[in-house]
C-alpha positions, -999 to 999 in steps of 0.1 A, spaced: -201 875 -444 -212 842 -427 -220 859 -399 -239 888 -415 -262 862 -431 -296 861 -421 -329 837 -422 -336 848 -458 -301 840 -471 -303 808 -450 -332 802 -467 -326 808 -502 -296 785 -499 -314 755 -483 -341 757 -507 -316 760 -535 -294 732 -527 -325 708 -522 -337 717 -554 -313 744 -575 -344 747 -602 -370 761 -574 -384 794 -590 -376 827 -568 -414 831 -571 -416 798 -551 -391 808 -526 -402 840 -519 -439 827 -512 -421 800 -485 -400 828 -470 -430 852 -468 -410 881 -489 -408 894 -524 -393 879 -554 -375 911 -558 -356 905 -524 -353 870 -531 -338 876 -567 -315 906 -552 -304 886 -519 -293 858 -546 -273 880 -565 -254 897 -534 -250 855 -525 -234 851 -558 -212 881 -562 -195 871 -521 -186 841 -543 -212 822 -511 -232 807 -542 -213 797 -572 -237 783 -597 -261 753 -595 -252 717 -604 -266 681 -604 -260 658 -577 -249 627 -588 -254 591 -565 -222 572 -574 -240 539 -570 -265 547 -594 -236 548 -617 -221 519 -608 -195 528 -583 -198 507 -555 -170 518 -528 -162 554 -518 -125 556 -508 -105 581 -485 -70 580 -497 -43 595 -471 -12 602 -490 24 610 -475 44 629 -495 85 633 -500 99 665 -493 89 690 -520 59 702 -538 28 694 -523 8 715 -543 23 699 -575 10 667 -563 -22 678 -556 -25 691 -593 -16 657 -604 -38 637 -580 -70 658 -588 -66 650 -623 -65 608 -618 -98 596 -629 -125 588 -605 -105 612 -575 -133 636 -568 -117 657 -541 -84 662 -532 -66 687 -505 -36 694 -483 -37 685 -448 -18 688 -414 -14 658 -396 -6 620 -402 -7 627 -438 2 653 -463 -28 647 -488 -62 634 -484 -80 623 -514 -116 611 -519 -121 590 -546 -152 563 -562 -142 527 -577 -169 507 -597 -147 474 -584 -114 463 -566 -98 463 -600 -110 499 -607 -97 508 -571 -61 490 -578 -59 512 -609 -65 545 -586 -42 533 -561 -14 525 -587 -18 559 -604 -15 576 -572 20 556 -560 34 562 -590 33 596 -588 75 607 -578 63 627 -546 44 597 -528 58 576 -502 32 562 -490 -5 559 -493 -36 546 -464 -68 538 -476 -104 540 -458 -135 528 -470 -172 538 -475 -197 512 -489 -227 532 -481 -240 565 -496 -224 597 -486 -241 628 -481 -230 665 -472 -256 688 -462 -255 727 -458 -272 729 -426 -241 720 -410 -223 751 -423 -250 777 -422 -259 782 -387 
């Protein structure tokens, strides 16, 4: 579907990503088309699973989270999926995925302090499938922009 998307589809996504509450009438006016076209295209994007809903974008530092941590987890032979399910349930883990490379699982977490970070690390290390863990820290804001994926 991504190859079938045109400028209107891209425009809808970009505007709603910037502010999910943007009225279809405002998007239609900006894109030079009708409200019905925007509504129908949005429904199509939802039906195809490209747009799943709307959400608030949280700035972790405003909630007291001072550090973003990237965890590289090495797994003992066995069930990676079971480990993934356990890691993603650890409080303050934001994303976890299976990988190919020097680590079997990558996870991203947010910590309020180094004591909090230590609790997250201990929770990961306590899982029986984990044989090792490496960390990289990000001390600044993290943003993900849709335009990297849409064009």
